[in-house]
Backbone as numpy.savetxt, mean C-alpha at the origin, in Angstrom:
# Nx Ny Nz CAx CAy CAz Cx Cy Cz
-21.46 -8.19 -15.25 -20.70 -8.02 -13.59 -18.98 -7.06 -14.63
-19.18 -6.27 -14.27 -17.89 -5.91 -14.21 -16.65 -6.09 -13.60
-15.13 -6.30 -14.60 -14.41 -6.87 -13.62 -13.58 -6.38 -12.58
-14.33 -4.90 -12.39 -13.41 -4.26 -11.47 -14.47 -4.21 -10.17
-15.49 -5.05 -10.72 -16.58 -5.38 -9.11 -15.68 -6.11 -8.11
-16.11 -4.77 -6.91 -15.24 -6.11 -5.44 -16.57 -6.18 -4.60
-18.14 -6.19 -5.44 -19.12 -6.53 -4.35 -18.59 -7.66 -3.46
-18.64 -7.82 -2.49 -18.93 -8.92 -1.36 -17.53 -9.11 -0.88
-16.80 -8.10 -1.30 -15.24 -8.43 -0.92 -15.00 -7.72 0.45
-13.69 -8.27 0.80 -13.49 -7.62 2.20 -12.19 -6.89 2.00
-11.78 -5.49 2.50 -10.27 -5.40 2.20 -9.92 -4.37 3.05
-8.45 -4.96 3.48 -7.98 -4.30 4.52 -6.68 -3.09 4.07
-6.48 -2.55 4.44 -5.93 -1.36 4.00 -4.96 -0.63 5.13
-3.88 -0.73 5.19 -3.21 -0.10 6.45 -2.27 1.03 5.83
-2.50 1.89 6.74 -2.20 3.19 6.33 -2.92 4.25 5.45
-4.27 4.24 5.95 -5.56 4.20 5.36 -6.13 5.54 5.68
-5.65 6.30 6.52 -6.59 7.44 7.37 -6.21 8.99 6.31
-5.16 8.15 5.44 -4.66 9.52 4.58 -3.73 8.87 3.06
-3.62 10.39 2.29 -2.47 9.93 1.12 -3.46 8.49 -0.05
-2.28 7.89 0.05 -2.47 6.60 -1.32 -3.69 6.07 -0.20
-3.35 5.70 0.67 -4.11 4.62 1.45 -5.61 4.99 1.53
-6.33 6.09 1.83 -7.15 7.01 1.96 -7.73 6.70 0.53
-7.23 7.22 -0.30 -7.68 7.33 -2.24 -7.99 5.64 -2.49
-6.94 4.61 -2.10 -7.37 3.03 -2.02 -8.61 2.73 -1.68
-8.60 2.90 -0.33 -9.85 2.62 0.29 -11.09 3.26 0.03
-10.93 4.56 -0.46 -12.21 5.10 -1.28 -12.74 4.63 -2.60
-11.73 4.17 -3.68 -11.56 3.37 -5.01 -12.58 1.85 -4.55
-11.98 0.93 -3.42 -12.52 0.00 -3.45 -13.80 0.13 -3.04
-14.16 1.13 -2.23 -15.72 1.23 -1.38 -16.51 1.92 -2.76
-15.88 2.34 -3.88 -16.47 2.77 -4.95 -16.99 1.74 -5.41
-16.03 0.45 -5.57 -16.73 -0.55 -6.34 -16.81 -1.84 -5.73
-17.68 -1.36 -4.70 -18.59 -2.20 -3.59 -17.92 -3.47 -2.79
-16.79 -2.86 -2.26 -15.87 -3.49 -1.27 -16.58 -2.73 0.21
-16.21 -3.97 1.23 -16.20 -3.50 2.67 -14.89 -3.35 2.72
-14.51 -1.57 3.47 -13.13 -1.56 3.82 -13.20 -1.22 5.11
-11.34 -1.65 5.78 -11.03 -1.55 6.99 -10.12 -0.44 7.24
-9.97 0.46 7.75 -9.87 1.80 7.60 -8.47 1.29 8.96
-7.28 1.63 8.60 -6.54 1.50 10.04 -4.87 2.17 9.54
-4.62 2.59 10.73 -3.20 3.65 10.53 -3.42 3.36 12.58
-2.21 4.04 13.08 -2.02 4.23 14.57 -2.97 4.95 14.93
-3.79 6.04 14.51 -4.66 7.46 15.15 -6.03 6.92 15.03
-6.82 6.62 15.52 -8.17 5.92 15.48 -9.24 7.27 14.75
-8.45 8.51 15.25 -9.87 9.70 15.30 -9.68 9.91 14.21
-8.37 9.90 13.49 -8.12 9.92 11.73 -8.97 8.90 10.93
-8.54 7.83 11.49 -9.34 6.57 10.78 -10.61 6.97 10.79
-11.42 7.46 11.71 -12.94 7.78 12.05 -13.35 8.76 10.74
-12.83 9.82 10.41 -12.78 10.60 9.58 -13.39 9.98 8.29
-12.36 8.86 7.75 -12.07 8.08 6.50 -13.30 7.48 6.61
-13.84 6.65 7.79 -14.34 5.59 7.78 -16.18 6.46 7.50
-16.36 7.81 8.24 -17.42 8.35 8.18 -17.84 8.67 6.91
-16.86 9.20 6.07 -16.85 10.02 4.89 -17.49 8.71 4.13
-16.67 7.67 4.39 -17.22 6.67 2.95 -18.67 5.97 3.48
-18.89 5.35 4.89 -20.48 5.16 5.59 -21.06 5.89 5.04
-21.06 7.29 5.26 -21.82 8.07 4.72 -22.35 8.36 3.04
-21.08 7.94 2.17 -21.57 8.09 0.75 -21.69 6.82 0.41
-21.49 5.76 0.68 -21.54 4.31 0.15 -22.75 3.66 1.39
-22.82 4.07 2.08 -24.02 3.01 3.22 -23.39 3.12 4.58
-23.92 2.91 5.84 -23.53 2.11 7.00 -23.16 0.27 7.06
-21.76 0.47 7.46 -21.66 -0.49 7.17 -20.35 -1.04 6.31
-19.76 0.05 5.12 -19.13 -0.21 4.52 -17.81 -0.14 4.77
-17.64 0.73 5.69 -16.05 1.13 6.73 -16.30 1.15 7.60
-15.13 0.01 8.00 -15.08 0.25 9.82 -13.96 0.71 10.10
-13.58 1.28 11.42 -11.94 1.56 11.89 -11.47 0.42 12.74
-10.05 0.24 12.15 -9.64 -0.84 13.14 -8.03 -0.31 13.36
-7.88 0.71 14.50 -6.32 1.18 14.14 -5.39 0.24 14.65
-3.94 -0.01 13.99 -2.92 -0.75 14.02 -1.82 0.05 13.99
-0.70 -0.31 15.27 0.64 0.07 14.62 1.59 -0.97 13.92
1.99 -0.95 13.46 2.70 -1.69 11.87 3.72 -2.46 12.71
4.50 -1.75 13.56 5.44 -2.35 14.53 5.23 -3.02 15.30
3.90 -3.49 16.07 3.83 -4.40 16.78 2.66 -5.47 16.05
3.46 -6.72 16.14 2.73 -7.93 15.41 1.44 -8.19 16.43
1.48 -8.12 17.48 0.24 -7.93 18.36 -0.76 -6.99 17.74
-0.57 -5.97 17.51 -1.59 -5.27 17.03 -2.14 -5.33 15.75
-0.81 -5.58 14.65 -1.49 -6.23 13.41 -2.66 -7.74 13.18
-2.05 -8.33 14.25 -3.06 -9.50 14.95 -4.38 -9.20 15.30
-4.67 -7.95 15.84 -5.93 -7.13 16.39 -6.41 -6.87 15.54
-5.66 -6.58 14.29 -6.25 -5.74 13.38 -7.15 -6.81 12.30
-6.32 -8.16 12.47 -6.93 -9.39 11.57 -7.97 -9.89 12.08
-8.26 -10.30 13.26 -8.84 -11.01 14.26 -10.18 -9.80 14.75
-10.26 -8.73 14.69 -11.06 -7.67 14.51 -12.00 -7.61 13.13
-11.29 -7.45 12.07 -11.97 -7.55 10.55 -12.47 -9.02 10.57
-12.16 -9.99 10.63 -12.78 -11.18 10.69 -14.23 -11.36 11.97
-14.14 -10.32 12.81 -15.04 -10.39 13.68 -16.14 -10.20 12.81
-16.04 -8.72 12.57 -17.02 -7.69 11.94 -17.76 -8.46 10.66
-16.72 -8.84 9.77 -17.28 -8.89 7.94 -17.06 -10.35 8.19
-15.98 -11.15 8.82 -16.39 -13.00 8.60 -15.31 -12.64 8.06
-14.44 -12.47 7.22 -13.16 -12.73 5.97 -12.65 -11.65 5.65
-11.32 -11.84 4.47 -10.41 -11.14 4.62 -10.39 -11.75 2.77
-10.67 -10.86 2.20 -10.47 -11.27 0.59 -9.30 -10.78 -0.24
-8.79 -9.40 0.70 -7.92 -8.69 -0.44 -6.97 -7.93 1.05
-5.86 -7.64 0.93 -5.23 -6.85 1.77 -4.20 -6.17 1.11
-4.22 -4.96 1.26 -3.11 -3.80 0.74 -2.32 -3.00 1.70
-1.01 -3.43 2.16 -0.10 -3.43 2.77 0.45 -1.85 2.47
-0.01 -0.88 3.08 0.43 0.57 2.41 1.19 0.95 3.26
0.75 1.05 4.46 1.93 1.72 5.69 3.33 2.04 5.58
4.14 2.47 6.07 5.79 2.41 5.83 5.62 3.79 6.30
7.53 3.92 6.76 8.21 4.90 7.47 9.22 4.70 6.85
9.54 6.10 7.02 11.47 6.96 6.48 11.97 7.86 8.07
11.94 7.39 8.67 12.69 8.69 10.24 13.79 9.22 9.69
14.30 8.83 8.43 15.99 9.49 7.91 16.08 9.72 6.78
16.51 11.00 6.58 16.76 11.28 5.36 18.32 12.14 5.25
19.04 11.65 4.50 19.96 11.73 4.16 21.35 10.97 3.97
22.76 11.21 3.80 23.42 10.03 3.37 23.47 8.52 4.46
23.83 7.22 3.62 23.84 6.68 4.56 24.41 6.31 5.33
25.66 6.46 5.88 27.00 6.82 7.25 26.23 7.34 8.02
24.80 8.15 7.86 24.44 8.83 9.23 23.48 8.46 9.62
22.86 7.15 8.86 21.52 6.87 9.87 22.04 5.74 10.79
21.38 6.15 12.16 21.49 4.95 13.25 20.92 4.21 12.80
21.00 3.22 13.74 20.97 1.79 13.54 19.38 1.66 13.96
18.92 2.45 15.11 17.31 2.44 15.48 16.56 2.87 14.21
17.39 3.58 13.33 16.44 4.46 12.37 15.96 3.46 11.56
17.64 2.47 10.68 17.41 1.69 9.97 16.79 0.64 10.68
16.68 0.04 11.59 15.60 -1.23 12.20 14.20 -0.75 12.13
13.93 0.59 12.44 12.91 0.94 12.29 12.13 0.92 10.65
13.32 1.26 9.74 12.59 0.98 8.36 12.35 -0.36 7.75
13.32 -1.58 8.26 13.15 -2.78 8.01 12.04 -3.24 8.79
12.04 -3.09 9.81 10.56 -3.48 10.82 9.58 -3.10 9.93
9.32 -1.69 9.48 7.92 -0.82 9.11 7.66 -1.61 7.80
8.91 -1.68 7.13 8.35 -1.64 5.70 8.80 -3.06 4.92
9.35 -4.08 5.86 9.47 -5.36 5.32 8.84 -6.16 6.32
9.20 -6.33 7.65 8.60 -7.26 8.59 7.69 -7.10 8.77
6.91 -5.82 8.86 5.31 -5.99 9.42 4.78 -6.56 8.53
4.96 -6.34 6.58 4.24 -6.72 5.47 4.63 -8.08 6.08
5.81 -9.15 5.95 5.30 -10.39 6.29 4.65 -10.61 7.31
4.58 -10.30 8.56 3.82 -10.64 9.40 1.88 -10.82 9.13
1.69 -9.44 8.57 0.56 -9.12 8.13 -0.09 -10.37 7.02
0.65 -10.10 6.07 0.29 -11.26 5.03 0.31 -12.79 5.48
1.28 -13.01 6.47 1.31 -14.30 6.79 -0.25 -14.74 7.74
-0.20 -13.52 8.28 -1.93 -13.98 9.20 -2.81 -13.73 8.60
-2.79 -12.99 7.09 -4.06 -13.09 6.23 -4.02 -14.22 5.57
-2.90 -14.86 4.61 -2.70 -16.12 3.77 -3.54 -16.70 3.89
-3.85 -17.48 4.97 -4.36 -19.23 5.26 -5.62 -18.62 4.87
-6.52 -18.44 5.57 -7.53 -17.86 5.23 -7.84 -18.34 3.95
-7.34 -17.22 3.07 -7.28 -17.29 1.11 -6.60 -19.04 0.53
-5.72 -19.48 1.41 -5.34 -20.55 0.67 -6.40 -21.48 0.71
-7.01 -21.43 2.01 -7.71 -22.33 2.45 -9.22 -22.02 1.32
-9.51 -21.07 0.75 -10.55 -20.66 0.43 -10.04 -20.88 -1.55
-9.25 -20.71 -1.35 -8.65 -20.91 -2.88 -8.45 -19.29 -3.84
-8.53 -18.18 -3.17 -8.42 -17.35 -4.01 -8.28 -16.13 -3.29
-7.50 -15.17 -3.24 -6.81 -13.81 -2.21 -6.06 -13.21 -3.17
-6.08 -11.90 -2.73 -5.60 -10.76 -3.67 -4.24 -10.15 -2.41
-3.04 -9.80 -2.38 -2.29 -9.06 -1.52 -1.67 -8.12 -2.28
-1.58 -6.83 -2.15 -0.76 -6.00 -2.83 -0.19 -4.97 -1.70
1.21 -4.83 -2.43 1.98 -4.26 -1.44 2.37 -2.71 -2.07
2.14 -1.83 -1.59 2.60 -0.27 -1.82 4.20 -0.41 -1.70
4.78 -0.72 -2.48 6.62 -0.12 -2.57 6.81 0.89 -2.94
7.36 1.63 -4.24 8.25 2.79 -4.47 8.98 2.63 -5.36
9.24 3.40 -6.49 10.21 3.62 -7.69 11.69 3.41 -6.66
11.83 3.96 -5.27 13.02 4.20 -4.73 13.52 2.36 -4.58
12.67 1.89 -4.83 13.08 0.18 -4.71 13.95 -0.20 -6.15
13.89 0.68 -7.32 14.79 0.27 -8.64 15.33 1.21 -8.44
15.55 2.43 -7.85 16.22 3.77 -7.93 17.53 3.61 -7.16
18.78 4.03 -7.20 19.40 4.59 -6.44 19.22 5.89 -5.73
19.70 6.20 -4.32 19.42 7.45 -3.77 20.42 7.32 -2.75
20.78 9.20 -2.82 21.94 9.52 -1.71 21.36 9.81 -0.54
20.14 9.93 -0.47 19.06 10.76 0.67 17.97 9.80 1.63
17.99 8.41 0.67 16.65 7.98 1.21 16.98 6.73 0.99
18.03 6.12 1.10 18.97 4.70 0.95 17.72 3.68 1.90
18.21 3.59 3.08 17.44 2.79 3.49 16.18 2.24 2.87
15.41 3.57 3.03 13.96 3.31 2.61 14.01 2.96 1.06
14.48 2.61 0.37 14.89 2.72 -0.96 15.27 0.72 -0.69
16.16 0.35 -0.04 16.41 -0.75 0.18 15.23 -1.51 0.96
14.77 -0.71 1.59 13.41 -1.58 2.10 12.06 -2.15 0.97
12.40 -0.96 -0.02 10.81 -0.90 -1.30 11.40 -1.91 -2.41
12.93 -2.18 -2.13 13.25 -3.06 -3.37 13.08 -5.00 -2.41
13.03 -4.59 -1.21 13.06 -5.86 -0.66 11.41 -6.47 -0.77
10.18 -5.71 -0.57 8.98 -5.64 -0.67 8.82 -6.12 -2.05
9.54 -6.12 -3.03 9.00 -6.30 -4.28 9.75 -7.52 -4.53
11.04 -8.00 -4.03 11.26 -9.60 -3.69 10.32 -10.28 -3.01
9.96 -9.61 -1.48 8.68 -10.45 -1.11 7.45 -11.12 -1.79
6.86 -9.67 -2.67 5.81 -9.93 -3.48 6.46 -11.30 -4.50
7.26 -11.28 -5.28 7.65 -12.34 -5.86 8.15 -13.81 -5.01
8.52 -13.73 -4.21 8.44 -14.70 -3.33 7.46 -15.50 -2.83
6.42 -14.73 -2.53 5.12 -15.25 -2.32 4.23 -15.41 -3.07
4.31 -14.75 -4.42 3.31 -15.43 -5.10 4.01 -16.59 -5.64
4.82 -17.06 -5.62 5.45 -18.44 -5.79 4.88 -19.41 -4.91
4.89 -18.59 -3.64 4.56 -19.84 -3.01 3.12 -20.20 -2.29
2.51 -18.95 -2.82 0.74 -19.00 -2.57 -0.25 -19.39 -3.77
1.14 -18.78 -5.23 -0.19 -19.10 -6.53 -0.50 -20.72 -6.71
0.27 -21.62 -6.42 -0.62 -22.46 -6.55 -1.70 -23.15 -5.72
-2.27 -21.65 -4.44 -3.43 -22.23 -3.95 -4.67 -21.10 -4.24
-4.04 -20.21 -5.05 -4.76 -19.15 -5.88 -4.84 -17.70 -5.17
-3.63 -17.73 -4.58 -3.33 -16.45 -3.86 -2.52 -15.66 -4.36
-2.58 -14.33 -5.22 -1.73 -13.26 -5.59 -1.17 -12.41 -4.94
0.34 -12.29 -5.24 0.93 -11.33 -4.57 1.68 -10.19 -5.69
1.28 -9.05 -5.47 2.04 -7.93 -5.99 2.05 -6.73 -5.39
3.00 -5.96 -6.35 3.60 -4.73 -5.96 2.99 -3.45 -7.05
2.74 -2.55 -5.91 2.28 -0.99 -6.99 3.93 -0.48 -6.15
4.64 0.33 -7.47 5.44 1.21 -7.08 5.53 2.41 -7.57
4.83 3.29 -6.64 4.48 4.95 -7.08 5.85 5.19 -7.08
5.40 6.59 -7.99 6.54 7.52 -8.11 5.86 8.61 -7.26
6.73 10.12 -7.58 6.61 11.24 -6.78 4.59 11.21 -6.97
4.49 11.37 -5.17 2.73 11.25 -5.59 2.54 12.62 -4.10
1.41 13.13 -4.61 1.36 14.56 -3.75 0.90 13.94 -2.58
1.43 13.40 -1.34 0.64 13.03 -0.29 1.89 13.68 1.30
1.62 14.05 2.29 2.07 14.26 3.25 3.43 13.48 3.41
3.73 12.23 2.87 4.37 11.36 2.75 5.62 12.26 2.34
5.48 12.64 1.26 6.29 12.83 0.25 6.57 14.42 0.56
5.76 14.99 1.29 5.93 16.64 0.86 7.22 17.74 1.25
7.99 16.97 1.35 9.49 17.46 1.50 9.86 17.66 0.02
9.37 16.62 -0.84 10.16 16.79 -2.53 8.75 17.62 -3.24
7.84 18.41 -2.91 6.78 18.94 -3.49 6.47 20.16 -3.09
6.63 20.61 -1.79 6.07 21.94 -0.95 6.61 22.59 -1.47
7.65 23.18 -1.73 8.25 24.49 -2.47 8.41 24.34 -4.13
7.77 25.13 -4.74 7.64 25.18 -6.02 9.15 24.42 -6.89
10.10 25.21 -6.31 11.40 24.95 -7.03 11.50 23.41 -6.45
11.11 23.60 -5.70 11.50 21.76 -5.05 11.17 20.90 -6.24
9.79 21.45 -6.33 8.61 20.37 -7.21 9.09 20.18 -8.43
9.54 21.58 -9.03 10.11 21.77 -10.50 11.24 20.24 -10.91
12.47 20.60 -9.77 13.48 19.96 -9.67 12.81 18.53 -9.71
11.80 17.99 -8.87 12.06 16.30 -8.65 10.92 15.61 -9.77
9.96 16.73 -10.34 9.46 16.17 -11.89 10.05 16.66 -13.08
11.27 17.33 -12.80 12.10 17.63 -14.45 12.51 15.79 -15.11
12.61 14.96 -14.54 12.88 13.68 -15.10 11.95 13.05 -15.26
10.74 13.44 -15.41 9.34 12.66 -15.76 9.30 13.11 -17.06
8.31 11.80 -17.78 7.72 12.13 -19.20 6.58 13.40 -18.72
5.71 12.86 -17.77 4.71 13.87 -17.29 4.56 15.33 -16.87
5.71 15.12 -16.14 6.67 16.86 -15.89 5.69 17.18 -14.81
5.06 16.51 -14.11 4.20 16.56 -13.00 3.97 15.51 -11.71
3.85 16.18 -11.00 3.26 15.11 -9.64 2.10 14.12 -9.62
1.99 12.76 -9.18 1.00 12.26 -9.00 0.38 12.72 -8.10
-1.18 11.98 -8.30 -1.88 12.21 -6.88 -2.45 10.86 -6.91
-2.69 11.21 -5.33 -3.41 9.60 -4.93 -4.27 8.43 -5.35
-5.45 8.91 -6.04 -6.28 8.55 -6.76 -5.51 7.82 -8.02
-4.68 8.42 -8.42 -4.06 7.72 -9.55 -3.16 6.15 -9.08
-3.35 5.65 -8.03 -2.87 5.07 -7.83 -3.67 3.81 -7.28
-4.77 4.43 -6.96 -5.71 3.63 -6.55 -6.38 2.72 -7.65
-6.37 3.13 -9.09 -7.58 2.27 -9.63 -6.34 1.18 -9.74
-5.32 1.30 -10.00 -3.82 -0.04 -9.78 -4.69 -1.26 -8.41
-4.90 -0.70 -7.26 -5.03 -1.46 -6.29 -6.29 -1.94 -6.57
-7.28 -1.13 -6.98 -8.78 -2.09 -7.75 -8.44 -2.93 -8.68
-7.58 -2.82 -9.61 -7.18 -3.94 -10.39 -6.71 -5.09 -10.07
-5.74 -4.75 -9.57 -4.60 -6.13 -8.47 -5.89 -6.83 -7.59
-6.62 -6.10 -7.24 -7.73 -7.05 -6.12 -8.94 -7.37 -6.63
-9.28 -7.09 -7.53 -10.49 -7.49 -8.57 -9.99 -8.88 -9.77
-11.47 -9.19 -10.22 -11.38 -10.02 -11.37 -10.59 -9.78 -12.63
-10.18 -8.56 -12.42 -9.41 -7.50 -13.58 -8.30 -8.17 -13.59
-7.45 -8.93 -12.49 -6.60 -8.50 -12.37 -5.93 -10.23 -11.36
-6.91 -10.87 -12.41 -6.55 -12.54 -11.65 -5.79 -13.17 -12.58
-4.94 -12.87 -13.27 -4.24 -13.75 -14.26 -2.69 -12.88 -13.70
-2.61 -11.68 -12.69 -1.54 -11.10 -12.24 -1.10 -11.04 -11.28
0.14 -11.85 -11.51 0.59 -12.39 -9.58 2.62 -11.79 -9.72
3.22 -11.26 -8.67 4.42 -11.48 -8.76 5.01 -9.97 -9.42
4.41 -9.51 -9.75 4.71 -8.19 -10.17 4.82 -6.95 -9.68
5.58 -6.13 -9.99 5.32 -4.56 -9.49 4.69 -3.95 -10.82
3.91 -2.77 -10.56 3.19 -1.84 -11.69 4.13 -0.70 -11.22
4.89 -0.47 -12.13 5.47 1.11 -11.63 4.38 2.31 -12.19
3.97 2.81 -11.55 3.22 4.26 -11.36 3.60 5.47 -11.04
4.46 6.27 -12.52 5.30 7.30 -11.98 5.49 8.49 -12.67
4.19 8.57 -13.67 4.45 9.85 -14.67 5.67 9.30 -15.53
6.84 8.21 -15.88 7.33 7.87 -16.80 8.96 8.38 -16.03
8.60 8.81 -14.81 10.46 9.03 -13.79 11.39 7.99 -14.50
11.21 6.86 -14.43 11.92 6.18 -14.52 12.34 5.36 -15.89
11.85 5.81 -16.77 12.38 5.93 -18.12 12.39 6.65 -18.96
12.51 7.90 -18.49 12.70 9.20 -19.01 14.19 9.45 -19.10
14.98 9.89 -19.99 16.19 10.60 -19.86 16.05 11.96 -19.14
15.31 12.46 -19.42 14.91 13.60 -18.45 15.08 15.04 -19.68
14.89 14.44 -20.91 15.09 15.21 -21.62 13.54 16.08 -22.59
């Protein structure tokens, strides 16, 4: 059996109707998992669910819409997953928000609170809902999609970067809490990836050139280049990995830019 085999596992992925979350869901299904596709819009989720089921068989994927800013909506996501699949083996907290682009002095309290709620507190809520069954079973995996923004300064997305740094610490704290019961908690920190979320940084060729100039590989990443790490962390291949942040950024954080 492959170390990356996910047969018989149930994986919930938030923000999985597009971008990195969608790529993770598709790769989890490729490796045998049952996947829950979730975002705010059911119709967008259904497109992904239908495509996965057409490729891997009916019942491989289901749609359960959820708004990460609502604790009740997240609880429904967990409850409905258990009703359908009976359990949750792995959770990928991918959904996030960034409603503000500009200097820190200009962000409104509402925008700052939205970033902190959706990018940190919502992860705490959802993990707390899922972990009890994992600890009772003696195994489970939680992966938070953070960002290299959590380890770099920014003059334009400061609050977002603060939230992503907090996610890394959340993973460290929870890995210490739940590790003795066999539950692993990790982060993936992508660099610039070609998603709608980051479109402002790559849509224009000159902007893209500036955005990738400091990276060793001198290019933007693709969503599927993040998905493999998510499978690694959720599978037996990652069974001895916890409390870590895996940086996948084309060398952006280690390069001097030359």
